[in-house]
PAZAPA-4460 file (N, C-alpha, C; in steps of 0.05 Angstrom, whole numbers, plus 32768, in hexadecimal, padded with zeros to 4 digits):
% residues 313
    n_x    n_y    n_z   ca_x   ca_y   ca_z    c_x    c_y    c_z   seq   type   mol
   7FB3   806E   7CB0   7FC3   805C   7C9E   7FCE   806C   7C87     1      X     A
   7FE8   8069   7C83   7FF5   8078   7C6D   7FED   806D   7C52     2      X     A
   7FED   807F   7C3E   7FE7   8078   7C23   7FFF   8080   7C12     3      X     A
   800D   806D   7C07   8028   8071   7BFB   8026   8072   7BDD     4      X     A
   8034   8086   7BD1   8039   8087   7BB5   8057   8084   7BB1     5      X     A
   805E   8074   7B9D   807B   806F   7B97   8081   807C   7B7C     6      X     A
   8098   808B   7B7C   80A0   8098   7B63   80BD   8090   7B5D     7      X     A
   80C3   808E   7B43   80DD   8086   7B39   80E9   809C   7B28     8      X     A
   8102   80A5   7B2E   810E   80BA   7B1E   8118   80B0   7B03     9      X     A
   811D   80C3   7AF1   8127   80BC   7AD7   8141   80C9   7AD0    10      X     A
   8146   80CD   7AB7   8160   80D9   7AAE   8164   80F4   7ABA    11      X     A
   817C   80F9   7AC4   8183   8111   7AD2   8189   810D   7AEF    12      X     A
   817F   80F6   7AFA   8184   80EF   7B16   819F   80E0   7B1A    13      X     A
   81AC   80D9   7B05   81C4   80C7   7B07   81DB   80D5   7B14    14      X     A
   81EC   80C5   7B21   8205   80CF   7B2C   8217   80B6   7B30    15      X     A
   8231   80BB   7B2E   8245   80A5   7B31   8243   809A   7B4D    16      X     A
   8241   8080   7B50   8240   8074   7B6A   8224   806C   7B72    17      X     A
   8210   8073   7B62   81F4   806D   7B6A   81F0   804F   7B6B    18      X     A
   81E3   8047   7B81   81DC   802A   7B84   81F1   801A   7B91    19      X     A
   820A   8023   7B93   8220   8013   7B9E   821B   800B   7BBB    20      X     A
   8216   801F   7BCB   8212   801B   7BE8   81FA   8008   7BED    21      X     A
   81E5   800C   7BDD   81CD   7FFC   7BE0   81D3   7FDE   7BDA    22      X     A
   81E2   7FDA   7BC4   81E8   7FBF   7BBC   81F8   7FB0   7BD0    23      X     A
   8209   7FBE   7BDE   821A   7FB1   7BF2   820A   7FA6   7C0A    24      X     A
   81F2   7FB1   7C0E   81E2   7FA8   7C25   81C8   7F9A   7C1E    25      X     A
   81C2   7F99   7C04   81A8   7F8D   7BFC   81AD   7F78   7BE6    26      X     A
   81A6   7F5F   7BED   81A8   7F4A   7BDA   8195   7F4E   7BC2    27      X     A
   817E   7F59   7BC7   816A   7F5E   7BB2   8175   7F72   7B9E    28      X     A
   8181   7F87   7BA8   818C   7F9C   7B96   81A3   7F90   7B85    29      X     A
   81B4   7F80   7B92   81CA   7F73   7B83   81C0   7F62   7B6D    30      X     A
   81AA   7F53   7B71   819F   7F42   7B5D   8196   7F52   7B44    31      X     A
   818B   7F6A   7B49   8182   7F7A   7B32   819A   7F83   7B21    32      X     A
   81B0   7F8B   7B2E   81C7   7F93   7B1E   81D2   7F7B   7B0F    33      X     A
   81D3   7F64   7B1A   81DD   7F4C   7B0C   81CB   7F46   7AF4    34      X     A
   81B0   7F47   7AF8   819E   7F42   7AE2   81A0   7F56   7ACC    35      X     A
   81A3   7F70   7AD4   81A7   7F85   7ABF   81C0   7F7F   7AAF    36      X     A
   81D6   7F78   7ABC   81EF   7F71   7AAE   81EC   7F5A   7A9B    37      X     A
   81DD   7F45   7AA4   81D9   7F2E   7A94   81C8   7F34   7A7B    38      X     A
   81B2   7F42   7A80   819F   7F48   7A6A   81AB   7F5C   7A55    39      X     A
   81BC   7F6E   7A5F   81C6   7F83   7A4D   81E2   7F7D   7A43    40      X     A
   81EE   7F68   7A4F   8209   7F5F   7A47   821D   7F76   7A4B    41      X     A
   821B   7F83   7A62   822E   7F99   7A69   8230   7F9B   7A87    42      X     A
   8245   7FA7   7A91   8249   7FAA   7AAE   823A   7FC2   7AB8    43      X     A
   8221   7FBF   7ABE   8210   7FD5   7AC7   8219   7FDF   7AE2    44      X     A
   8222   7FCD   7AF3   822B   7FD5   7B0E   8243   7FE8   7B0C    45      X     A
   8256   7FE1   7AFB   826E   7FF2   7AF7   8266   800D   7AEC    46      X     A
   8253   800E   7AD9   8249   8027   7ACE   823E   8039   7AE4    47      X     A
   822D   802D   7AF6   8221   803D   7B0B   8234   8044   7B21    48      X     A
   8245   8031   7B29   8256   8035   7B40   826F   8046   7B3A    49      X     A
   827A   8042   7B21   8294   804E   7B1B   8292   8064   7B05    50      X     A
   827D   8064   7AF6   827A   8078   7AE1   828D   8072   7AC9    51      X     A
   829D   8086   7AC0   829E   80A2   7ACA   8285   80B2   7AC3    52      X     A
   8283   80CA   7ACD   826B   80DA   7AC9   8265   80DF   7AAC    53      X     A
   827A   80E3   7A9C   8276   80E9   7A80   8268   80D2   7A72    54      X     A
   826F   80B9   7A79   8262   80A2   7A6D   8245   809E   7A78    55      X     A
   8243   80A3   7A92   8229   80A0   7A9F   8215   80B4   7A95    56      X     A
   821F   80CB   7A8B   820D   80E0   7A82   8204   80DD   7A65    57      X     A
   820F   80C9   7A57   8206   80C3   7A3C   81EB   80B6   7A3D    58      X     A
   81D8   80C0   7A2E   81BC   80B6   7A30   81BB   8098   7A2E    59      X     A
   81CB   808D   7A1C   81C9   8070   7A17   81D1   8060   7A30    60      X     A
   81E1   806C   7A41   81E9   805E   7A5A   81D8   8068   7A72    61      X     A
   81D1   8082   7A72   81C2   808D   7A88   81A8   807E   7A8D    62      X     A
   8199   8079   7A77   817F   806D   7A7B   8181   8051   7A86    63      X     A
   8195   8042   7A7D   819A   8027   7A88   81A1   8028   7AA6    64      X     A
   81B3   803B   7AAC   81BD   803D   7AC8   81A7   8045   7ADB    65      X     A
   8198   805A   7AD4   8183   8064   7AE6   816D   804F   7AEA    66      X     A
   8165   8042   7AD4   8151   802C   7AD6   815B   8016   7AE9    67      X     A
   8174   800E   7AE7   817F   7FF9   7AF8   817E   8001   7B15    68      X     A
   8186   801A   7B1B   8186   8023   7B37   816A   8026   7B41    69      X     A
   8157   8030   7B31   813B   8032   7B39   8130   8017   7B41    70      X     A
   8135   8003   7B30   812A   7FE8   7B36   8138   7FDB   7B4D    71      X     A
   8153   7FDF   7B4F   8162   7FD4   7B66   8158   7FE0   7B80    72      X     A
   8152   7FFA   7B81   8148   8007   7B99   812C   7FFC   7BA0    73      X     A
   811C   7FF8   7B8C   8101   7FED   7B90   8103   7FD1   7B9C    74      X     A
   8114   7FC0   7B91   8116   7FA5   7B9B   8122   7FA4   7BB8    75      X     A
   8134   7FB6   7BBD   813F   7FB9   7BD8   8129   7FC1   7BEC    76      X     A
   8118   7FD3   7BE4   8102   7FDC   7BF5   80EE   7FC6   7BFA    77      X     A
   80E8   7FB7   7BE5   80D5   7FA1   7BE8   80E0   7F8C   7BFB    78      X     A
   80FB   7F88   7BFA   8108   7F74   7C0B   8107   7F7E   7C28    79      X     A
   810B   7F98   7C2C   810D   7FA2   7C48   80F1   7FA9   7C54    80      X     A
   80DE   7FB0   7C43   80C4   7FB8   7C4E   80AE   7FB3   7C39    81      X     A
   80A5   7F9A   7C36   8091   7F93   7C22   8078   7FA5   7C27    82      X     A
   806E   7FB1   7C11   8056   7FC1   7C13   804B   7FC4   7BF7    83      X     A
   8031   7FCD   7BF6   8024   7FD2   7BDD   801C   7FEF   7BDC    84      X     A
   8028   7FFF   7BCA   8021   801B   7BC9   8005   801F   7BBD    85      X     A
   7FFA   8037   7BC1   7FE1   803D   7BB5   7FE3   8042   7B97    86      X     A
   7FFA   804E   7B8F   7FFE   8056   7B74   801C   805A   7B6F    87      X     A
   8024   8058   7B56   8040   805C   7B4E   8041   806F   7B36    88      X     A
   8059   807B   7B33   805E   808B   7B1B   807D   808D   7B18    89      X     A
   8085   8093   7B00   80A1   8097   7AFB   80A5   80B0   7AE9    90      X     A
   80BB   80BE   7AEE   80C0   80D7   7ADF   80CE   80CF   7AC4    91      X     A
   80BF   80D0   7AAE   80C9   80C9   7A94   80D4   80AC   7A94    92      X     A
   80EE   80A9   7A91   80FA   808E   7A92   80F1   807E   7AAA    93      X     A
   80EC   808C   7AC1   80E4   807E   7AD9   80CA   806F   7AD7    94      X     A
   80BA   8075   7AC2   80A1   8066   7ABE   80A6   8049   7AB9    95      X     A
   80BD   8043   7AAC   80C4   8027   7AA7   80C9   8018   7AC1    96      X     A
   80D6   8025   7AD4   80DA   8019   7AEE   80BF   8015   7AFD    97      X     A
   80AD   8029   7AFA   8093   8027   7B07   8083   8010   7AFB    98      X     A
   8084   800C   7AE0   8076   7FF6   7AD4   8081   7FDB   7ADC    99      X     A
   809B   7FDA   7ADF   80A7   7FC1   7AE9   809E   7FBC   7B06   100      X     A
   809F   7FD0   7B17   8098   7FCD   7B33   807B   7FC6   7B36   101      X     A
   806A   7FCF   7B24   804D   7FC9   7B25   8046   7FAF   7B18   102      X     A
   805A   7FA0   7B0D   8055   7F86   7B02   804C   7F86   7AE5   103      X     A
   804F   7F9C   7AD7   8046   7F9D   7ABB   805A   7F92   7AA8   104      X     A
   8073   7F92   7AAF   8088   7F89   7A9D   809E   7F7B   7AAD   105      X     A
   80AC   7F68   7AA1   80C1   7F59   7AAF   80DC   7F66   7AAB   106      X     A
   80EF   7F5D   7ABB   810B   7F66   7AB8   8115   7F5E   7A9C   107      X     A
   810E   7F46   7A93   8117   7F3C   7A79   810F   7F4E   7A63   108      X     A
   80F8   7F5B   7A66   80EE   7F6E   7A51   80F7   7F8A   7A55   109      X     A
   80F7   7F94   7A6E   80FA   7FB0   7A73   8117   7FB9   7A6E   110      X     A
   812B   7FA9   7A75   8146   7FB2   7A70   814D   7FB5   7A53   111      X     A
   8148   7FA0   7A42   814D   7FA4   7A26   813C   7FBA   7A19   112      X     A
   8124   7FBD   7A23   8112   7FD2   7A18   811E   7FEE   7A1D   113      X     A
   8127   7FF3   7A35   8132   800D   7A3C   814D   8011   7A2E   114      X     A
   815D   7FFC   7A2A   8175   7FFE   7A1B   816F   8008   79FE   115      X     A
   815B   7FFC   79F2   8153   8004   79D7   8149   8021   79D7   116      X     A
   8139   8028   79EB   812E   8044   79EE   8145   8057   79EF   117      X     A
   815A   8051   79FF   8171   8063   7A03   8180   8066   79E8   118      X     A
   8183   8050   79DA   8191   8051   79C0   8182   8062   79AC   119      X     A
   8167   805F   79AC   8157   806F   799A   8159   808D   79A0   120      X     A
   815A   8093   79BA   815D   80AF   79C2   8179   80BA   79B9   121      X     A
   818E   80AA   79BD   81A9   80B3   79B9   81AD   80BA   799B   122      X     A
   81A1   80AB   7989   81A6   80B0   796D   8190   80BF   795F   123      X     A
   817C   80C9   796E   8165   80D6   7962   816C   80F1   7955   124      X     A
   817C   8101   7963   8182   811C   795A   81A0   8120   795C   125      X     A
   81AD   8129   7947   81CA   812E   7948   81D1   8141   7960   126      X     A
   81E8   813C   796C   81F1   814C   7982   81F3   8169   7979   127      X     A
   81E7   817B   798A   81E8   8198   7983   81CE   81A2   7977   128      X     A
   81BF   8190   796A   81A6   8198   795D   8190   819E   7971   129      X     A
   818F   818E   7986   817A   8191   799A   8185   8198   79B6   130      X     A
   8174   81A3   79C7   817C   81AA   79E2   8164   81AC   79F4   131      X     A
   816A   81AE   7A0E   8155   81B2   7A22   815E   81C8   7A35   132      X     A
   814B   81D5   7A42   8151   81EA   7A55   813D   81EB   7A6B   133      X     A
   8146   81F1   7A83   8135   81F4   7A9B   812E   8211   7A9F   134      X     A
   8115   8216   7AA5   810B   8231   7AAA   80FC   8230   7AC5   135      X     A
   8106   8240   7AD8   80FA   8241   7AF3   80F0   825C   7AF9   136      X     A
   80D7   825E   7B03   80CD   8277   7B0D   80B9   8284   7AFA   137      X     A
   80B2   8277   7AE4   809D   8281   7AD2   8086   826D   7AD1   138      X     A
   806E   8277   7ACA   8057   8265   7AC9   8058   8255   7AAF   139      X     A
   8048   8240   7AAF   8045   822F   7A97   803C   8240   7A7F   140      X     A
   8029   8252   7A84   801E   8262   7A6E   8034   8275   7A62   141      X     A
   8044   8280   7A74   8059   8292   7A6A   806E   8282   7A5B   142      X     A
   8075   826B   7A64   8089   825A   7A56   807E   8251   7A3B   143      X     A
   8065   824A   7A3A   8059   8242   7A20   805A   8259   7A0C   144      X     A
   8055   8271   7A16   8056   8289   7A04   8072   828E   79FA   145      X     A
   8085   828B   7A0C   80A2   828F   7A04   80AA   827A   79EF   146      X     A
   80A1   8261   79F3   80A7   824D   79DF   809B   8253   79C4   147      X     A
   8083   825D   79C3   8077   8264   79AA   8086   827B   799C   148      X     A
   808F   828E   79AC   809E   82A5   79A1   80BA   829D   7998   149      X     A
   80C6   8289   79A6   80E1   8281   799F   80E2   826E   7987   150      X     A
   80CB   8262   7981   80CA   824F   796B   80C6   825D   7950   151      X     A
   80CE   8250   793B   80CA   8259   791F   80C7   8241   790E   152      X     A
   80BE   8243   78F5   80BB   822C   78E4   80D5   821C   78E2   153      X     A
   80D4   8203   78EA   80EB   81F1   78E9   80FE   81F3   7901   154      X     A
   80F9   8205   7914   8109   8208   792C   80F6   820C   7943   155      X     A
   80F2   81F7   7953   80DD   81F9   7968   80E7   81F2   7984   156      X     A
   80D9   81FD   7997   80DE   81F6   79B3   80C2   81F5   79C1   157      X     A
   80BF   81E3   79D4   80A5   81E0   79E1   80AA   81D5   79FD   158      X     A
   8095   81D7   7A0E   8097   81CC   7A29   809C   81AE   7A28   159      X     A
   80AF   81A5   7A38   80B5   8188   7A39   80AF   817C   7A54   160      X     A
   80B1   818B   7A6A   80AB   8181   7A84   809F   8198   7A95   161      X     A
   808A   8191   7AA3   807F   81A3   7AB8   8083   8195   7AD2   162      X     A
   8099   819B   7AE0   80A0   818D   7AF9   8091   8198   7B11   163      X     A
   808B   81B2   7B10   807A   81BF   7B24   806F   81D8   7B18   164      X     A
   8060   81E8   7B27   8053   81FF   7B1C   8066   8213   7B0F   165      X     A
   807E   8215   7B19   8091   8228   7B0E   80AC   821C   7B07   166      X     A
   80AE   8202   7B04   80C6   81F5   7AFC   80C1   81E5   7AE2   167      X     A
   80C9   81F0   7ACC   80C3   81E4   7AB2   80DC   81DF   7AA2   168      X     A
   80DA   81CE   7A8E   80F0   81C8   7A7C   80E5   81C9   7A60   169      X     A
   80F5   81D6   7A4E   80ED   81D8   7A32   8101   81C8   7A22   170      X     A
   80F9   81C0   7A0A   8109   81AF   79F9   8103   81B5   79DC   171      X     A
   8118   81B1   79CB   8114   81B6   79AE   812E   81BB   79A0   172      X     A
   812D   81C9   7989   8145   81D0   797A   8156   81E4   798B   173      X     A
   8170   81E0   7989   8182   81F0   799A   817E   820E   7997   174      X     A
   817D   821A   797F   8179   8237   797D   815F   8241   798A   175      X     A
   814A   8231   7988   8131   8239   7994   8132   8237   79B2   176      X     A
   813F   8222   79BC   8143   821F   79D9   8153   8236   79E5   177      X     A
   8169   823D   79D7   8179   8253   79E0   816A   826E   79E0   178      X     A
   8159   8271   79CC   8149   8289   79CB   8135   828A   79E2   179      X     A
   8129   8273   79E8   8116   8271   79FE   8124   8277   7A19   180      X     A
   813C   826E   7A1C   814B   8274   7A35   814F   8292   7A38   181      X     A
   8157   829F   7A23   815B   82BC   7A24   8141   82CB   7A2A   182      X     A
   812C   82C2   7A1D   8112   82CF   7A22   8108   82CB   7A3F   183      X     A
   810D   82B3   7A49   8104   82AD   7A64   8113   82BD   7A79   184      X     A
   812E   82C0   7A74   813E   82D1   7A86   8134   82EE   7A86   185      X     A
   812E   82F8   7A6E   8124   8313   7A6B   8108   8316   7A79   186      X     A
   80F9   8301   7A78   80DE   8301   7A84   80DE   82FF   7AA2   187      X     A
   80F6   82FB   7AAE   80F8   82FA   7ACB   80FA   82DF   7AD7   188      X     A
   8101   82CA   7AC8   8105   82B0   7AD3   811A   82AF   7AE8   189      X     A
   8116   82A0   7AFD   812A   829D   7B12   8142   828E   7B07   190      X     A
   813D   827C   7AF4   8152   826D   7AE8   8149   8265   7ACC   191      X     A
   815B   8268   7AB9   8156   825F   7A9D   8171   8256   7A92   192      X     A
   8175   823C   7A91   818F   8231   7A89   818C   8218   7A77   193      X     A
   819E   8216   7A65   81A0   81FD   7A55   81A8   81E6   7A67   194      X     A
   819D   81CF   7A62   81A4   81B7   7A71   81B9   81A7   7A62   195      X     A
   81CA   8198   7A71   81DF   8188   7A64   81D4   816F   7A58   196      X     A
   81C1   8172   7A46   81B4   815B   7A39   81B4   8160   7A1B   197      X     A
   81BF   814E   7A0B   81C1   8153   79EE   81A8   814A   79DF   198      X     A
   8197   813A   79EC   817F   8130   79DF   8167   8141   79E7   199      X     A
   8158   814C   79D3   8141   815C   79DA   8129   814B   79E2   200      X     A
   812A   8141   79FA   8116   812E   7A04   80FA   813A   7A05   201      X     A
   80E5   812A   7A02   80CA   8132   7A04   80C3   8149   79F1   202      X     A
   80CE   8147   79D9   80C7   815A   79C4   80C1   814C   79AA   203      X     A
   80B5   815A   7997   80AD   814E   797D   80C6   8147   796C   204      X     A
   80DD   8151   7974   80F5   8149   7966   80FB   812B   7969   205      X     A
   80EE   811F   797C   80F2   8102   7981   80DC   80F1   7975   206      X     A
   80CD   80FC   7962   80B9   80EB   7954   80C6   80D1   7949   207      X     A
   80DE   80D2   793D   80EA   80B9   7933   80EF   80A5   794A   208      X     A
   80F7   80AF   7961   80FC   809E   7979   80E2   8091   7981   209      X     A
   80CC   80A0   7982   80B2   8095   7989   80AA   807F   7976   210      X     A
   80AF   8082   795D   80A7   806E   7949   80B7   8054   794D   211      X     A
   80D1   8057   7952   80E2   8040   7957   80D9   8031   7970   212      X     A
   80D3   8041   7985   80CB   8035   799F   80B1   8026   799C   213      X     A
   809E   8032   798D   8084   8025   7989   8088   800A   797C   214      X     A
   809A   8008   7969   80A0   7FEE   795C   80AC   7FDB   7970   215      X     A
   80BF   7FE4   7980   80CC   7FD3   7994   80B9   7FC9   79A9   216      X     A
   80A5   7FDA   79B0   8092   7FD3   79C5   8080   7FBC   79BD   217      X     A
   807D   7FB8   79A3   806C   7FA2   799A   8076   7F87   79A2   218      X     A
   8090   7F85   79A9   809B   7F6B   79B1   8099   7F67   79CF   219      X     A
   808E   7F7A   79DE   808C   7F78   79FB   8070   7F71   7A03   220      X     A
   806D   7F5E   7A15   8053   7F57   7A20   804F   7F64   7A3B   221      X     A
   803C   7F76   7A3C   8036   7F85   7A55   801E   7F77   7A63   222      X     A
   801F   7F78   7A7E   8009   7F6F   7A8E   7FFB   7F87   7A9B   223      X     A
   7FE3   7F83   7AA5   7FD6   7F98   7AB5   7FE6   7F9C   7ACE   224      X     A
   7FE8   7FB5   7AD8   7FF7   7FBB   7AEF   7FE8   7FB1   7B09   225      X     A
   7FF8   7FA8   7B1C   7FED   7FA0   7B36   7FE7   7FB9   7B47   226      X     A
   7FF5   7FCF   7B41   7FF1   7FE9   7B4F   7FED   7FFE   7B39   227      X     A
   7FDB   8011   7B3C   7FD7   8025   7B27   7FF1   8034   7B22   228      X     A
   7FF7   8039   7B08   800E   8049   7B00   8004   8060   7AEF   229      X     A
   800C   8078   7AF7   8003   8091   7AE9   8017   8098   7AD3   230      X     A
   800E   809A   7ABA   8020   80A2   7AA4   8025   80C1   7AA4   231      X     A
   803E   80C9   7AA0   8045   80E5   7A9F   8035   80F4   7A89   232      X     A
   8032   80E7   7A72   8026   80F6   7A5C   8008   80F9   7A5E   233      X     A
   7FFB   80EA   7A70   7FDE   80EC   7A73   7FD7   80E3   7A90   234      X     A
   7FDB   80F5   7AA3   7FD6   80ED   7ABF   7FB9   80E7   7AC6   235      X     A
   7FA6   80EB   7AB4   7F8A   80E5   7ABA   7F84   80C8   7AB8   236      X     A
   7F96   80B8   7AAC   7F91   809B   7AA8   7FA6   808B   7AB7   237      X     A
   7FA3   8071   7AB7   7FB7   805E   7AC2   7FC1   804C   7AAC   238      X     A
   7FD9   8042   7AAF   7FE3   802E   7A9D   7FD2   8014   7A9E   239      X     A
   7FCD   8008   7A87   7FC2   7FED   7A85   7FD2   7FDE   7A70   240      X     A
   7FCE   7FC4   7A6E   7FDC   7FB5   7A5A   7FD6   7FBE   7A3E   241      X     A
   7FBD   7FC8   7A3A   7FB5   7FD1   7A1F   7FBF   7FED   7A19   242      X     A
   7FC4   7FFD   7A2E   7FCD   8019   7A29   7FEB   801C   7A29   243      X     A
   7FFA   8008   7A33   8017   800C   7A38   8026   8015   7A20   244      X     A
   8023   8007   7A0A   8032   800D   79F2   802C   802A   79E8   245      X     A
   8013   8032   79E7   800C   804D   79DE   8017   8062   79F1   246      X     A
   8015   805D   7A0B   801E   8071   7A1F   803C   8074   7A1E   247      X     A
   804B   805E   7A1D   8068   8060   7A1C   8072   806D   7A02   248      X     A
   8063   8069   79ED   806A   8076   79D4   8065   8094   79D5   249      X     A
   804E   809C   79E0   8047   80B8   79E3   805B   80C6   79F6   250      X     A
   8064   80B8   7A0A   8076   80C4   7A1D   808F   80D0   7A10   251      X     A
   8098   80C4   79FA   80B1   80CE   79ED   80AF   80EB   79E5   252      X     A
   8099   80F3   79DA   8096   810E   79CF   8083   8120   79DF   253      X     A
   8076   8115   79F3   8063   8125   7A03   8070   8131   7A1B   254      X     A
   8066   8148   7A25   8071   8154   7A3D   806D   8141   7A55   255      X     A
   807F   8142   7A68   807D   8134   7A82   806C   8146   7A94   256      X     A
   8054   813D   7A9B   8042   814D   7AAB   8045   8144   7AC9   257      X     A
   805C   814A   7AD4   8062   813F   7AEE   8052   814C   7B04   258      X     A
   804D   8166   7B02   803D   8174   7B16   8021   8166   7B18   259      X     A
   8015   8161   7B01   7FFB   8155   7B00   7FFC   8138   7B0A   260      X     A
   8013   812B   7B06   8016   810F   7B0F   8015   810E   7B2E   261      X     A
   8024   8120   7B3B   8024   8121   7B58   8008   812A   7B62   262      X     A
   7FFC   813D   7B55   7FE1   8146   7B5D   7FCD   812F   7B5B   263      X     A
   7FD0   811E   7B47   7FBE   8106   7B45   7FC3   80F3   7B5C   264      X     A
   7FDC   80F0   7B64   7FE1   80DE   7B7B   7FD4   80E9   7B94   265      X     A
   7FD6   8103   7B98   7FC9   810F   7BB0   7FAB   810C   7BAF   266      X     A
   7F9F   810F   7B97   7F83   810C   7B94   7F7A   80EF   7B9A   267      X     A
   7F8C   80DC   7B96   7F86   80C0   7B9C   7F8A   80B9   7BB9   268      X     A
   7F92   80CD   7BC9   7F94   80C9   7BE6   7FB0   80C5   7BF0   269      X     A
   7FC4   80C7   7BDE   7FE0   80C3   7BE7   7FE9   80D9   7BFA   270      X     A
   7FF5   80D1   7C10   8000   80E4   7C23   801E   80E1   7C27   271      X     A
   8029   80CB   7C1C   8046   80C6   7C1F   8051   80BE   7C04   272      X     A
   8066   80CB   7BFC   8073   80C5   7BE2   808F   80BA   7BE7   273      X     A
   8095   80A3   7BDC   80AF   8097   7BDF   80BD   8098   7BC3   274      X     A
   80D3   80A6   7BC2   80E3   80A7   7BA9   80F6   8090   7BAA   275      X     A
   80F5   807F   7B95   8105   8067   7B94   8118   8068   7B7D   276      X     A
   8131   806D   7B83   8145   8071   7B6E   8159   8086   7B76   277      X     A
   816C   808D   7B64   8181   80A0   7B6B   8177   80BC   7B6F   278      X     A
   8182   80C9   7B84   817C   80E5   7B8A   8161   80EA   7B97   279      X     A
   815B   8104   7B9A   8142   810C   7BA7   8135   8123   7B97   280      X     A
   8139   8122   7B7C   812D   8137   7B6B   810F   8137   7B6D   281      X     A
   8103   811F   7B6B   80E6   811D   7B6B   80DA   8124   7B87   282      X     A
   80E9   811F   7B9C   80E0   8127   7BB7   80DD   8145   7BB9   283      X     A
   80F2   8153   7BAE   80F1   8170   7BAF   80DA   817B   7B9F   284      X     A
   80D5   816F   7B87   80BE   8178   7B77   80A4   8172   7B85   285      X     A
   80A1   815B   7B91   8089   8154   7B9F   8082   8167   7BB5   286      X     A
   8097   8170   7BC3   8093   8183   7BD9   8089   819E   7BCF   287      X     A
   8093   81A6   7BB7   8089   81C0   7BAC   806C   81BD   7BA2   288      X     A
   8065   81A6   7B98   804B   81A2   7B8D   8036   819F   7BA3   289      X     A
   803D   8191   7BB9   802A   818D   7BCF   8039   818C   7BE9   290      X     A
   8039   81A1   7BF9   804A   81A3   7C11   8042   8190   7C27   291      X     A
   802A   8185   7C25   8021   8173   7C3B   802B   8156   7C39   292      X     A
   8039   814F   7C23   8042   8134   7C20   8059   812D   7C32   293      X     A
   8059   8115   7C3D   8071   810A   7C4A   8082   80FE   7C35   294      X     A
   809C   8104   7C36   80AF   80FB   7C21   80C4   80E9   7C2C   295      X     A
   80C8   80D2   7C1F   80DD   80BF   7C25   80EB   80B7   7C0C   296      X     A
   8102   80AB   7C0E   810F   80A1   7BF6   8120   8088   7BFB   297      X     A
   8127   807B   7BE6   8139   8064   7BE7   814E   8066   7BD1   298      X     A
   8167   806B   7BD9   817C   806B   7BC5   8196   805F   7BD0   299      X     A
   8198   805C   7BEB   81B0   8050   7BF7   81A7   8042   7C11   300      X     A
   81BB   8037   7C1F   81B4   8027   7C37   81A7   8038   7C4C   301      X     A
   81B0   8050   7C50   81A4   8061   7C65   8187   8069   7C5F   302      X     A
   8182   8071   7C46   8167   8079   7C3F   8154   8060   7C3F   303      X     A
   815F   8049   7C37   814F   8031   7C37   8147   802A   7C53   304      X     A
   8159   802C   7C66   8153   8025   7C82   813E   8039   7C8D   305      X     A
   8141   8053   7C88   812E   8066   7C92   8112   8061   7C87   306      X     A
   8110   805C   7C6D   80F6   8057   7C61   80EA   803D   7C6A   307      X     A
   80FB   8028   7C6C   80F0   800D   7C75   80E7   800F   7C92   308      X     A
   80F6   801D   7CA3   80EE   8020   7CBF   80D3   802F   7CC1   309      X     A
   80CF   8043   7CB0   80B6   8052   7CB0   809F   803F   7CA8   310      X     A
   80A3   8030   7C92   808E   801F   7C88   8088   8007   7C9A   311      X     A
   809C   7FFE   7CA9   8099   7FE7   7CBA   808F   7FEF   7CD6   312      X     A
   808E   8008   7CDC   8087   8011   7CF7   8069   800F   7CFC   313      X     A
***
C-alpha cells in the first residue's frame, strides 16, 4: 500500500498561464478561482492566466496567485481521486495551502491572510536594500562560513533556504549578498547567482513583517489539522491550532529547512510525493533528497489525469 505525502510549492513557481488548463476541465478548480476573486475583490484568474509576467512577479501578486493555483490543484485532485495523505508540507508560502488542505483554516480566512502577508513583504524593505541569491555545489557549513565572512555590522547575509544538501539560498542586505556570491564562486560553487527577488525573504530584515503578521494572525481561528503538516521552520514538530500563529510568524524570518522536511516525510513512511501546484520544482528537490521516492504532480489536466489514474488504480 502506498503512503503519500503532499507538498505545495511557494513563491518562485509562478508562470503566466498557470491553472488555466486545469480550470477548463475541473469544476472544483474553477470554484477556487471564483472564490479567490470574490474574497480578494480582484480578477485572480486573469492574473494567473494572462499575467503579464512583470505583474505576476511582484510579491504582492505572486503570493496570491500561487496560493490560488495550489488550492485549485488540490481541490481538482480531491474531486478526481479522493484520498487522505499521510502528511503534508508546503514550501514557505505553500504552507498556507497545506494548512487549508489539512482543514486548519478556511478559504475565507486564508486568502485575505496571504494578501496581507504579501503586502507586508512588499513594503518591508525598500527596493534595492535587500536581495537573495542561490548557491549550488557547496555544503551548508561552507555557505554559513561565507555568510559570516560577507557580513559586517549593519550589513548582513545568512542562510534562507536549504532545499537539498548542496542547493541553498542566502538572503540579506544587497552588498552582503553580492559579496557572498563572489566568495561562493571563488570557493568553487557550481552556481552562485542573484535571484530576481527584491524582498530578502526568510531573513532578519523582515522582523517588521513578522510583527505585522503576528498581529494579523490574532484575527484568524485555526483548527487542528486532519492530516499532519510539517512546518518548514521546525520540521521536528507538526502544526496544531495552538502552534499555528507562532510557527507562521517564525516562518517569516527563519530559514526554510526543506531538506529536513522531506527527510521527515520519509521517516514517517512516505514513499510517494505528490506536488500540488504550479511547476515541478519540489519534485526535483525531493528526488535529490531521497532517490527512492515515487514522484507525481498536479498542475494541469494531463498531470491531474496521470496522478488520479495512479491513485485510483
